[in-house]
PQR file of N, CA, C, O and H, with PARSE charges and radii, in Angstrom:
ATOM      1  N   MET A   1      -0.177  35.218  16.293 -0.4000 1.5000
ATOM      2  CA  MET A   1      -0.516  34.216  15.307 -0.0000 2.0000
ATOM      3  C   MET A   1      -0.261  34.779  13.912  0.5500 1.7000
ATOM      4  O   MET A   1      -0.624  35.917  13.615 -0.5500 1.4000
ATOM      5  N   ILE A   2       0.358  33.981  13.074 -0.4000 1.5000
ATOM      6  CA  ILE A   2       0.644  34.394  11.704 -0.0000 2.0000
ATOM      7  C   ILE A   2      -0.546  34.054  10.835  0.5500 1.7000
ATOM      8  O   ILE A   2      -1.016  32.916  10.819 -0.5500 1.4000
ATOM      9  H   ILE A   2       0.653  33.057  13.315  0.4000 1.0000
ATOM     10  N   ASN A   3      -1.024  35.042  10.117 -0.4000 1.5000
ATOM     11  CA  ASN A   3      -2.146  34.829   9.202 -0.0000 2.0000
ATOM     12  C   ASN A   3      -1.570  34.694   7.801  0.5500 1.7000
ATOM     13  O   ASN A   3      -1.124  35.679   7.211 -0.5500 1.4000
ATOM     14  H   ASN A   3      -0.642  35.966  10.129  0.4000 1.0000
ATOM     15  N   SER A   4      -1.578  33.488   7.271 -0.4000 1.5000
ATOM     16  CA  SER A   4      -1.033  33.285   5.933 -0.0000 2.0000
ATOM     17  C   SER A   4      -2.148  32.858   4.994  0.5500 1.7000
ATOM     18  O   SER A   4      -3.156  32.288   5.412 -0.5500 1.4000
ATOM     19  H   SER A   4      -1.939  32.688   7.750  0.4000 1.0000
ATOM     20  N   TYR A   5      -1.946  33.143   3.734 -0.4000 1.5000
ATOM     21  CA  TYR A   5      -2.941  32.850   2.713 -0.0000 2.0000
ATOM     22  C   TYR A   5      -2.371  31.839   1.745  0.5500 1.7000
ATOM     23  O   TYR A   5      -1.271  32.030   1.227 -0.5500 1.4000
ATOM     24  H   TYR A   5      -1.128  33.607   3.395  0.4000 1.0000
ATOM     25  N   LEU A   6      -3.091  30.780   1.494 -0.4000 1.5000
ATOM     26  CA  LEU A   6      -2.700  29.783   0.516 -0.0000 2.0000
ATOM     27  C   LEU A   6      -3.776  29.748  -0.551  0.5500 1.7000
ATOM     28  O   LEU A   6      -4.920  29.401  -0.259 -0.5500 1.4000
ATOM     29  H   LEU A   6      -3.985  30.625   1.915  0.4000 1.0000
ATOM     30  N   PRO A   7      -3.433  30.102  -1.788 -0.5600 1.5000
ATOM     31  CA  PRO A   7      -4.433  30.108  -2.848  0.2800 2.0000
ATOM     32  C   PRO A   7      -5.016  28.716  -3.076  0.5500 1.7000
ATOM     33  O   PRO A   7      -4.385  27.707  -2.761 -0.5500 1.4000
ATOM     34  N   ILE A   8      -6.194  28.678  -3.613 -0.4000 1.5000
ATOM     35  CA  ILE A   8      -6.853  27.417  -3.925 -0.0000 2.0000
ATOM     36  C   ILE A   8      -6.228  26.839  -5.191  0.5500 1.7000
ATOM     37  O   ILE A   8      -6.023  27.542  -6.181 -0.5500 1.4000
ATOM     38  H   ILE A   8      -6.707  29.498  -3.869  0.4000 1.0000
ATOM     39  N   SER A   9      -5.933  25.546  -5.136 -0.4000 1.5000
ATOM     40  CA  SER A   9      -5.343  24.862  -6.280 -0.0000 2.0000
ATOM     41  C   SER A   9      -6.441  24.527  -7.290  0.5500 1.7000
ATOM     42  O   SER A   9      -7.444  23.900  -6.950 -0.5500 1.4000
ATOM     43  H   SER A   9      -6.100  24.975  -4.332  0.4000 1.0000
ATOM     44  N   ILE A  10      -6.233  24.957  -8.538 -0.4000 1.5000
ATOM     45  CA  ILE A  10      -7.162  24.635  -9.608 -0.0000 2.0000
ATOM     46  C   ILE A  10      -6.372  24.054 -10.774  0.5500 1.7000
ATOM     47  O   ILE A  10      -5.149  24.181 -10.822 -0.5500 1.4000
ATOM     48  H   ILE A  10      -5.418  25.466  -8.814  0.4000 1.0000
ATOM     49  N   LYS A  11      -7.057  23.427 -11.700 -0.4000 1.5000
ATOM     50  CA  LYS A  11      -6.385  22.760 -12.818 -0.0000 2.0000
ATOM     51  C   LYS A  11      -5.480  23.716 -13.586  0.5500 1.7000
ATOM     52  O   LYS A  11      -4.381  23.332 -13.987 -0.5500 1.4000
ATOM     53  H   LYS A  11      -8.051  23.324 -11.661  0.4000 1.0000
ATOM     54  N   GLU A  12      -5.919  24.944 -13.798 -0.4000 1.5000
ATOM     55  CA  GLU A  12      -5.139  25.913 -14.568 -0.0000 2.0000
ATOM     56  C   GLU A  12      -3.978  26.497 -13.767  0.5500 1.7000
ATOM     57  O   GLU A  12      -3.023  27.015 -14.345 -0.5500 1.4000
ATOM     58  H   GLU A  12      -6.812  25.255 -13.472  0.4000 1.0000
ATOM     59  N   ASN A  13      -4.057  26.415 -12.447 -0.4000 1.5000
ATOM     60  CA  ASN A  13      -3.006  26.959 -11.578 -0.0000 2.0000
ATOM     61  C   ASN A  13      -2.805  26.013 -10.399  0.5500 1.7000
ATOM     62  O   ASN A  13      -3.215  26.322  -9.280 -0.5500 1.4000
ATOM     63  H   ASN A  13      -4.833  25.995 -11.977  0.4000 1.0000
ATOM     64  N   PRO A  14      -2.167  24.846 -10.644 -0.5600 1.5000
ATOM     65  CA  PRO A  14      -2.007  23.883  -9.558  0.2800 2.0000
ATOM     66  C   PRO A  14      -1.018  24.374  -8.507  0.5500 1.7000
ATOM     67  O   PRO A  14      -0.028  25.034  -8.824 -0.5500 1.4000
ATOM     68  N   ILE A  15      -1.298  24.047  -7.277 -0.4000 1.5000
ATOM     69  CA  ILE A  15      -0.460  24.451  -6.148 -0.0000 2.0000
ATOM     70  C   ILE A  15      -0.050  23.179  -5.399  0.5500 1.7000
ATOM     71  O   ILE A  15      -0.874  22.296  -5.161 -0.5500 1.4000
ATOM     72  H   ILE A  15      -2.102  23.511  -7.019  0.4000 1.0000
ATOM     73  N   ILE A  16       1.207  23.100  -5.038 -0.4000 1.5000
ATOM     74  CA  ILE A  16       1.672  21.996  -4.208 -0.0000 2.0000
ATOM     75  C   ILE A  16       2.398  22.589  -3.009  0.5500 1.7000
ATOM     76  O   ILE A  16       3.187  23.524  -3.142 -0.5500 1.4000
ATOM     77  H   ILE A  16       1.877  23.817  -5.231  0.4000 1.0000
ATOM     78  N   VAL A  17       2.124  22.041  -1.860 -0.4000 1.5000
ATOM     79  CA  VAL A  17       2.797  22.472  -0.642 -0.0000 2.0000
ATOM     80  C   VAL A  17       3.692  21.326  -0.208  0.5500 1.7000
ATOM     81  O   VAL A  17       3.229  20.208   0.021 -0.5500 1.4000
ATOM     82  H   VAL A  17       1.483  21.281  -1.752  0.4000 1.0000
ATOM     83  N   MET A  18       4.991  21.621  -0.096 -0.4000 1.5000
ATOM     84  CA  MET A  18       5.941  20.581   0.255 -0.0000 2.0000
ATOM     85  C   MET A  18       6.883  21.122   1.324  0.5500 1.7000
ATOM     86  O   MET A  18       7.411  22.228   1.205 -0.5500 1.4000
ATOM     87  H   MET A  18       5.367  22.529  -0.281  0.4000 1.0000
ATOM     88  N   HIS A  19       7.076  20.351   2.333 -0.4000 1.5000
ATOM     89  CA  HIS A  19       8.034  20.697   3.365 -0.0000 2.0000
ATOM     90  C   HIS A  19       9.434  20.408   2.835  0.5500 1.7000
ATOM     91  O   HIS A  19       9.623  19.434   2.106 -0.5500 1.4000
ATOM     92  H   HIS A  19       6.647  19.453   2.430  0.4000 1.0000
ATOM     93  N   LYS A  20      10.405  21.224   3.183 -0.4000 1.5000
ATOM     94  CA  LYS A  20      11.770  21.026   2.680 -0.0000 2.0000
ATOM     95  C   LYS A  20      12.288  19.634   3.021  0.5500 1.7000
ATOM     96  O   LYS A  20      13.013  19.042   2.222 -0.5500 1.4000
ATOM     97  H   LYS A  20      10.252  22.014   3.776  0.4000 1.0000
ATOM     98  N   ALA A  21      11.941  19.106   4.166 -0.4000 1.5000
ATOM     99  CA  ALA A  21      12.401  17.765   4.543 -0.0000 2.0000
ATOM    100  C   ALA A  21      11.860  16.714   3.570  0.5500 1.7000
ATOM    101  O   ALA A  21      12.549  15.742   3.260 -0.5500 1.4000
ATOM    102  H   ALA A  21      11.352  19.587   4.815  0.4000 1.0000
ATOM    103  N   GLN A  22      10.636  16.905   3.092 -0.4000 1.5000
ATOM    104  CA  GLN A  22      10.072  15.987   2.103 -0.0000 2.0000
ATOM    105  C   GLN A  22      10.862  16.071   0.802  0.5500 1.7000
ATOM    106  O   GLN A  22      11.163  15.047   0.188 -0.5500 1.4000
ATOM    107  H   GLN A  22      10.077  17.694   3.344  0.4000 1.0000
ATOM    108  N   PHE A  23      11.195  17.283   0.384 -0.4000 1.5000
ATOM    109  CA  PHE A  23      11.967  17.456  -0.842 -0.0000 2.0000
ATOM    110  C   PHE A  23      13.353  16.840  -0.698  0.5500 1.7000
ATOM    111  O   PHE A  23      13.848  16.197  -1.623 -0.5500 1.4000
ATOM    112  H   PHE A  23      10.950  18.115   0.883  0.4000 1.0000
ATOM    113  N   ASP A  24      13.979  17.033   0.456 -0.4000 1.5000
ATOM    114  CA  ASP A  24      15.314  16.488   0.667 -0.0000 2.0000
ATOM    115  C   ASP A  24      15.333  14.968   0.517  0.5500 1.7000
ATOM    116  O   ASP A  24      16.309  14.406   0.019 -0.5500 1.4000
ATOM    117  H   ASP A  24      13.577  17.555   1.208  0.4000 1.0000
ATOM    118  N   ILE A  25      14.268  14.305   0.941 -0.4000 1.5000
ATOM    119  CA  ILE A  25      14.172  12.849   0.805 -0.0000 2.0000
ATOM    120  C   ILE A  25      14.102  12.454  -0.668  0.5500 1.7000
ATOM    121  O   ILE A  25      14.716  11.469  -1.078 -0.5500 1.4000
ATOM    122  H   ILE A  25      13.475  14.762   1.345  0.4000 1.0000
ATOM    123  N   ALA A  26      13.363  13.211  -1.454 -0.4000 1.5000
ATOM    124  CA  ALA A  26      13.142  12.870  -2.871 -0.0000 2.0000
ATOM    125  C   ALA A  26      14.132  13.541  -3.823  0.5500 1.7000
ATOM    126  O   ALA A  26      14.117  13.254  -5.020 -0.5500 1.4000
ATOM    127  H   ALA A  26      12.864  14.011  -1.121  0.4000 1.0000
ATOM    128  N   LYS A  27      14.975  14.414  -3.326 -0.4000 1.5000
ATOM    129  CA  LYS A  27      15.852  15.230  -4.179 -0.0000 2.0000
ATOM    130  C   LYS A  27      16.737  14.391  -5.104  0.5500 1.7000
ATOM    131  O   LYS A  27      16.830  14.676  -6.298 -0.5500 1.4000
ATOM    132  H   LYS A  27      14.987  14.647  -2.353  0.4000 1.0000
ATOM    133  N   GLU A  28      17.376  13.375  -4.570 -0.4000 1.5000
ATOM    134  CA  GLU A  28      18.280  12.563  -5.386 -0.0000 2.0000
ATOM    135  C   GLU A  28      17.522  11.901  -6.536  0.5500 1.7000
ATOM    136  O   GLU A  28      18.022  11.844  -7.659 -0.5500 1.4000
ATOM    137  H   GLU A  28      17.301  13.143  -3.600  0.4000 1.0000
ATOM    138  N   TYR A  29      16.335  11.410  -6.261 -0.4000 1.5000
ATOM    139  CA  TYR A  29      15.501  10.779  -7.286 -0.0000 2.0000
ATOM    140  C   TYR A  29      15.047  11.797  -8.326  0.5500 1.7000
ATOM    141  O   TYR A  29      15.105  11.526  -9.525 -0.5500 1.4000
ATOM    142  H   TYR A  29      15.929  11.456  -5.348  0.4000 1.0000
ATOM    143  N   LEU A  30      14.597  12.961  -7.877 -0.4000 1.5000
ATOM    144  CA  LEU A  30      14.069  13.981  -8.788 -0.0000 2.0000
ATOM    145  C   LEU A  30      15.146  14.629  -9.651  0.5500 1.7000
ATOM    146  O   LEU A  30      14.844  15.199 -10.699 -0.5500 1.4000
ATOM    147  H   LEU A  30      14.550  13.181  -6.903  0.4000 1.0000
ATOM    148  N   MET A  31      16.386  14.545  -9.219 -0.4000 1.5000
ATOM    149  CA  MET A  31      17.469  15.188  -9.954 -0.0000 2.0000
ATOM    150  C   MET A  31      18.370  14.183 -10.664  0.5500 1.7000
ATOM    151  O   MET A  31      19.476  14.532 -11.077 -0.5500 1.4000
ATOM    152  H   MET A  31      16.631  14.082  -8.368  0.4000 1.0000
ATOM    153  N   ASP A  32      17.918  12.954 -10.810 -0.4000 1.5000
ATOM    154  CA  ASP A  32      18.671  11.921 -11.524 -0.0000 2.0000
ATOM    155  C   ASP A  32      18.353  12.055 -13.007  0.5500 1.7000
ATOM    156  O   ASP A  32      17.196  11.917 -13.405 -0.5500 1.4000
ATOM    157  H   ASP A  32      17.020  12.670 -10.474  0.4000 1.0000
ATOM    158  N   LYS A  33      19.366  12.322 -13.830 -0.4000 1.5000
ATOM    159  CA  LYS A  33      19.120  12.571 -15.258 -0.0000 2.0000
ATOM    160  C   LYS A  33      18.542  11.356 -15.975  0.5500 1.7000
ATOM    161  O   LYS A  33      17.950  11.505 -17.044 -0.5500 1.4000
ATOM    162  H   LYS A  33      20.306  12.433 -13.506  0.4000 1.0000
ATOM    163  N   ARG A  34      18.699  10.155 -15.413 -0.4000 1.5000
ATOM    164  CA  ARG A  34      18.133   8.947 -16.017 -0.0000 2.0000
ATOM    165  C   ARG A  34      16.664   8.743 -15.652  0.5500 1.7000
ATOM    166  O   ARG A  34      15.993   7.893 -16.236 -0.5500 1.4000
ATOM    167  H   ARG A  34      19.180  10.034 -14.544  0.4000 1.0000
ATOM    168  N   ASN A  35      16.169   9.507 -14.702 -0.4000 1.5000
ATOM    169  CA  ASN A  35      14.796   9.381 -14.240 -0.0000 2.0000
ATOM    170  C   ASN A  35      13.846  10.044 -15.245  0.5500 1.7000
ATOM    171  O   ASN A  35      14.029  11.218 -15.566 -0.5500 1.4000
ATOM    172  H   ASN A  35      16.714  10.198 -14.228  0.4000 1.0000
ATOM    173  N   PRO A  36      12.841   9.325 -15.745 -0.5600 1.5000
ATOM    174  CA  PRO A  36      11.901   9.953 -16.682  0.2800 2.0000
ATOM    175  C   PRO A  36      11.032  11.029 -16.020  0.5500 1.7000
ATOM    176  O   PRO A  36      10.394  11.823 -16.712 -0.5500 1.4000
ATOM    177  N   PHE A  37      11.007  11.055 -14.690 -0.4000 1.5000
ATOM    178  CA  PHE A  37      10.208  12.032 -13.958 -0.0000 2.0000
ATOM    179  C   PHE A  37      11.065  13.104 -13.302  0.5500 1.7000
ATOM    180  O   PHE A  37      10.645  13.743 -12.337 -0.5500 1.4000
ATOM    181  H   PHE A  37      11.525  10.410 -14.128  0.4000 1.0000
ATOM    182  N   LYS A  38      12.281  13.296 -13.836 -0.4000 1.5000
ATOM    183  CA  LYS A  38      13.180  14.304 -13.251 -0.0000 2.0000
ATOM    184  C   LYS A  38      12.577  15.703 -13.401  0.5500 1.7000
ATOM    185  O   LYS A  38      11.765  15.959 -14.291 -0.5500 1.4000
ATOM    186  H   LYS A  38      12.621  12.776 -14.620  0.4000 1.0000
ATOM    187  N   ILE A  39      13.001  16.601 -12.502 -0.4000 1.5000
ATOM    188  CA  ILE A  39      12.517  17.972 -12.589 -0.0000 2.0000
ATOM    189  C   ILE A  39      13.221  18.681 -13.741  0.5500 1.7000
ATOM    190  O   ILE A  39      14.363  18.361 -14.072 -0.5500 1.4000
ATOM    191  H   ILE A  39      13.660  16.394 -11.779  0.4000 1.0000
ATOM    192  N   ASN A  40      12.538  19.636 -14.343 -0.4000 1.5000
ATOM    193  CA  ASN A  40      13.164  20.379 -15.440 -0.0000 2.0000
ATOM    194  C   ASN A  40      14.015  21.507 -14.863  0.5500 1.7000
ATOM    195  O   ASN A  40      13.960  21.790 -13.667 -0.5500 1.4000
ATOM    196  H   ASN A  40      11.611  19.896 -14.074  0.4000 1.0000
ATOM    197  N   LEU A  41      14.784  22.134 -15.708 -0.4000 1.5000
ATOM    198  CA  LEU A  41      15.713  23.170 -15.260 -0.0000 2.0000
ATOM    199  C   LEU A  41      14.982  24.349 -14.618  0.5500 1.7000
ATOM    200  O   LEU A  41      15.453  24.893 -13.619 -0.5500 1.4000
ATOM    201  H   LEU A  41      14.829  21.905 -16.681  0.4000 1.0000
ATOM    202  N   GLY A  42      13.849  24.747 -15.172 -0.4000 1.5000
ATOM    203  CA  GLY A  42      13.087  25.856 -14.600 -0.0000 2.0000
ATOM    204  C   GLY A  42      12.619  25.556 -13.187  0.5500 1.7000
ATOM    205  O   GLY A  42      12.659  26.426 -12.317 -0.5500 1.4000
ATOM    206  H   GLY A  42      13.466  24.305 -15.984  0.4000 1.0000
ATOM    207  N   THR A  43      12.178  24.335 -12.956 -0.4000 1.5000
ATOM    208  CA  THR A  43      11.746  23.930 -11.611 -0.0000 2.0000
ATOM    209  C   THR A  43      12.934  23.899 -10.669  0.5500 1.7000
ATOM    210  O   THR A  43      12.823  24.314  -9.515 -0.5500 1.4000
ATOM    211  H   THR A  43      12.146  23.628 -13.663  0.4000 1.0000
ATOM    212  N   ALA A  44      14.080  23.407 -11.153 -0.4000 1.5000
ATOM    213  CA  ALA A  44      15.286  23.388 -10.324 -0.0000 2.0000
ATOM    214  C   ALA A  44      15.690  24.809  -9.931  0.5500 1.7000
ATOM    215  O   ALA A  44      16.098  25.047  -8.794 -0.5500 1.4000
ATOM    216  H   ALA A  44      14.171  23.070 -12.090  0.4000 1.0000
ATOM    217  N   GLU A  45      15.578  25.743 -10.859 -0.4000 1.5000
ATOM    218  CA  GLU A  45      15.914  27.143 -10.550 -0.0000 2.0000
ATOM    219  C   GLU A  45      14.947  27.720  -9.524  0.5500 1.7000
ATOM    220  O   GLU A  45      15.349  28.500  -8.660 -0.5500 1.4000
ATOM    221  H   GLU A  45      15.247  25.549 -11.782  0.4000 1.0000
ATOM    222  N   THR A  46      13.683  27.344  -9.614 -0.4000 1.5000
ATOM    223  CA  THR A  46      12.703  27.801  -8.622 -0.0000 2.0000
ATOM    224  C   THR A  46      13.042  27.235  -7.249  0.5500 1.7000
ATOM    225  O   THR A  46      12.995  27.954  -6.251 -0.5500 1.4000
ATOM    226  H   THR A  46      13.356  26.710 -10.315  0.4000 1.0000
ATOM    227  N   TYR A  47      13.387  25.937  -7.193 -0.4000 1.5000
ATOM    228  CA  TYR A  47      13.765  25.330  -5.915 -0.0000 2.0000
ATOM    229  C   TYR A  47      15.024  25.986  -5.356  0.5500 1.7000
ATOM    230  O   TYR A  47      15.162  26.112  -4.139 -0.5500 1.4000
ATOM    231  H   TYR A  47      13.426  25.353  -8.004  0.4000 1.0000
ATOM    232  N   ASN A  48      15.929  26.398  -6.211 -0.4000 1.5000
ATOM    233  CA  ASN A  48      17.108  27.123  -5.771 -0.0000 2.0000
ATOM    234  C   ASN A  48      16.715  28.488  -5.206  0.5500 1.7000
ATOM    235  O   ASN A  48      17.233  28.916  -4.175 -0.5500 1.4000
ATOM    236  H   ASN A  48      15.817  26.296  -7.199  0.4000 1.0000
ATOM    237  N   TYR A  49      15.812  29.152  -5.881 -0.4000 1.5000
ATOM    238  CA  TYR A  49      15.375  30.495  -5.462 -0.0000 2.0000
ATOM    239  C   TYR A  49      14.744  30.466  -4.074  0.5500 1.7000
ATOM    240  O   TYR A  49      14.954  31.379  -3.276 -0.5500 1.4000
ATOM    241  H   TYR A  49      15.391  28.804  -6.719  0.4000 1.0000
ATOM    242  N   ILE A  50      13.965  29.410  -3.783 -0.4000 1.5000
ATOM    243  CA  ILE A  50      13.290  29.346  -2.474 -0.0000 2.0000
ATOM    244  C   ILE A  50      14.135  28.652  -1.412  0.5500 1.7000
ATOM    245  O   ILE A  50      13.704  28.520  -0.266 -0.5500 1.4000
ATOM    246  H   ILE A  50      13.795  28.668  -4.431  0.4000 1.0000
ATOM    247  N   GLY A  51      15.348  28.203  -1.786 -0.4000 1.5000
ATOM    248  CA  GLY A  51      16.268  27.660  -0.802 -0.0000 2.0000
ATOM    249  C   GLY A  51      16.241  26.152  -0.651  0.5500 1.7000
ATOM    250  O   GLY A  51      16.859  25.618   0.270 -0.5500 1.4000
ATOM    251  H   GLY A  51      15.698  28.310  -2.717  0.4000 1.0000
ATOM    252  N   PHE A  52      15.540  25.451  -1.532 -0.4000 1.5000
ATOM    253  CA  PHE A  52      15.501  23.995  -1.453 -0.0000 2.0000
ATOM    254  C   PHE A  52      16.745  23.374  -2.077  0.5500 1.7000
ATOM    255  O   PHE A  52      17.120  22.259  -1.717 -0.5500 1.4000
ATOM    256  H   PHE A  52      15.038  25.884  -2.280  0.4000 1.0000
ATOM    257  N   LEU A  53      17.386  24.069  -2.999 -0.4000 1.5000
ATOM    258  CA  LEU A  53      18.628  23.619  -3.633 -0.0000 2.0000
ATOM    259  C   LEU A  53      19.698  24.680  -3.430  0.5500 1.7000
ATOM    260  O   LEU A  53      19.418  25.876  -3.502 -0.5500 1.4000
ATOM    261  H   LEU A  53      17.082  24.976  -3.291  0.4000 1.0000
ATOM    262  N   THR A  54      20.912  24.241  -3.178 -0.4000 1.5000
ATOM    263  CA  THR A  54      22.014  25.195  -3.056 -0.0000 2.0000
ATOM    264  C   THR A  54      22.466  25.617  -4.451  0.5500 1.7000
ATOM    265  O   THR A  54      22.106  24.986  -5.445 -0.5500 1.4000
ATOM    266  H   THR A  54      21.139  23.269  -3.119  0.4000 1.0000
ATOM    267  N   ASP A  55      23.245  26.668  -4.519 -0.4000 1.5000
ATOM    268  CA  ASP A  55      23.795  27.117  -5.803 -0.0000 2.0000
ATOM    269  C   ASP A  55      24.680  26.032  -6.418  0.5500 1.7000
ATOM    270  O   ASP A  55      24.669  25.827  -7.631 -0.5500 1.4000
ATOM    271  H   ASP A  55      23.538  27.181  -3.712  0.4000 1.0000
ATOM    272  N   ASP A  56      25.445  25.342  -5.572 -0.4000 1.5000
ATOM    273  CA  ASP A  56      26.309  24.268  -6.074 -0.0000 2.0000
ATOM    274  C   ASP A  56      25.484  23.115  -6.652  0.5500 1.7000
ATOM    275  O   ASP A  56      25.838  22.560  -7.692 -0.5500 1.4000
ATOM    276  H   ASP A  56      25.454  25.509  -4.586  0.4000 1.0000
ATOM    277  N   GLU A  57      24.395  22.757  -5.985 -0.4000 1.5000
ATOM    278  CA  GLU A  57      23.534  21.682  -6.486 -0.0000 2.0000
ATOM    279  C   GLU A  57      22.911  22.074  -7.828  0.5500 1.7000
ATOM    280  O   GLU A  57      22.826  21.253  -8.741 -0.5500 1.4000
ATOM    281  H   GLU A  57      24.108  23.207  -5.139  0.4000 1.0000
ATOM    282  N   LEU A  58      22.482  23.316  -7.940 -0.4000 1.5000
ATOM    283  CA  LEU A  58      21.887  23.788  -9.188 -0.0000 2.0000
ATOM    284  C   LEU A  58      22.911  23.781 -10.319  0.5500 1.7000
ATOM    285  O   LEU A  58      22.599  23.364 -11.434 -0.5500 1.4000
ATOM    286  H   LEU A  58      22.551  23.983  -7.198  0.4000 1.0000
ATOM    287  N   THR A  59      24.123  24.237 -10.043 -0.4000 1.5000
ATOM    288  CA  THR A  59      25.177  24.249 -11.054 -0.0000 2.0000
ATOM    289  C   THR A  59      25.498  22.822 -11.508  0.5500 1.7000
ATOM    290  O   THR A  59      25.654  22.573 -12.704 -0.5500 1.4000
ATOM    291  H   THR A  59      24.377  24.575  -9.137  0.4000 1.0000
ATOM    292  N   ALA A  60      25.596  21.904 -10.577 -0.4000 1.5000
ATOM    293  CA  ALA A  60      25.884  20.514 -10.928 -0.0000 2.0000
ATOM    294  C   ALA A  60      24.748  19.919 -11.745  0.5500 1.7000
ATOM    295  O   ALA A  60      24.995  19.156 -12.679 -0.5500 1.4000
ATOM    296  H   ALA A  60      25.470  22.106  -9.606  0.4000 1.0000
ATOM    297  N   TYR A  61      23.509  20.254 -11.411 -0.4000 1.5000
ATOM    298  CA  TYR A  61      22.356  19.724 -12.150 -0.0000 2.0000
ATOM    299  C   TYR A  61      22.341  20.270 -13.573  0.5500 1.7000
ATOM    300  O   TYR A  61      22.035  19.540 -14.516 -0.5500 1.4000
ATOM    301  H   TYR A  61      23.308  20.874 -10.652  0.4000 1.0000
ATOM    302  N   LYS A  62      22.670  21.555 -13.731 -0.4000 1.5000
ATOM    303  CA  LYS A  62      22.731  22.147 -15.077 -0.0000 2.0000
ATOM    304  C   LYS A  62      23.770  21.421 -15.929  0.5500 1.7000
ATOM    305  O   LYS A  62      23.515  21.110 -17.093 -0.5500 1.4000
ATOM    306  H   LYS A  62      22.918  22.148 -12.965  0.4000 1.0000
ATOM    307  N   LYS A  63      24.940  21.153 -15.350 -0.4000 1.5000
ATOM    308  CA  LYS A  63      25.993  20.437 -16.085 -0.0000 2.0000
ATOM    309  C   LYS A  63      25.560  19.032 -16.432  0.5500 1.7000
ATOM    310  O   LYS A  63      25.861  18.538 -17.518 -0.5500 1.4000
ATOM    311  H   LYS A  63      25.147  21.405 -14.405  0.4000 1.0000
ATOM    312  N   GLU A  64      24.854  18.381 -15.519 -0.4000 1.5000
ATOM    313  CA  GLU A  64      24.395  17.007 -15.748 -0.0000 2.0000
ATOM    314  C   GLU A  64      23.371  16.933 -16.875  0.5500 1.7000
ATOM    315  O   GLU A  64      23.333  15.948 -17.612 -0.5500 1.4000
ATOM    316  H   GLU A  64      24.609  18.783 -14.637  0.4000 1.0000
ATOM    317  N   LEU A  65      22.549  17.956 -17.014 -0.4000 1.5000
ATOM    318  CA  LEU A  65      21.512  17.948 -18.053 -0.0000 2.0000
ATOM    319  C   LEU A  65      22.070  18.223 -19.436  0.5500 1.7000
ATOM    320  O   LEU A  65      21.427  17.892 -20.432 -0.5500 1.4000
ATOM    321  H   LEU A  65      22.580  18.756 -16.415  0.4000 1.0000
ATOM    322  N   LYS A  66      23.261  18.825 -19.525 -0.4000 1.5000
ATOM    323  CA  LYS A  66      23.844  19.143 -20.841 -0.0000 2.0000
ATOM    324  C   LYS A  66      24.337  17.918 -21.541  0.5500 1.7000
ATOM    325  O   LYS A  66      24.854  18.008 -22.654 -0.5500 1.4000
ATOM    326  H   LYS A  66      23.784  19.094 -18.716  0.4000 1.0000
TER
END
């Protein structure tokens, strides 16, 4: 059995747990430059770091935001 630790989410340090499949469903919406709720570049880089976005997707998103 894997013993994993998930910190408690508090206002000063909010935590969200998202399955990659959930992100994949919302990815197009979250990365639409016309969307007022689009993710910022730092968040996109974090999603790239953890494997939710490919390098190509991140590069295209950076170009789209310019």
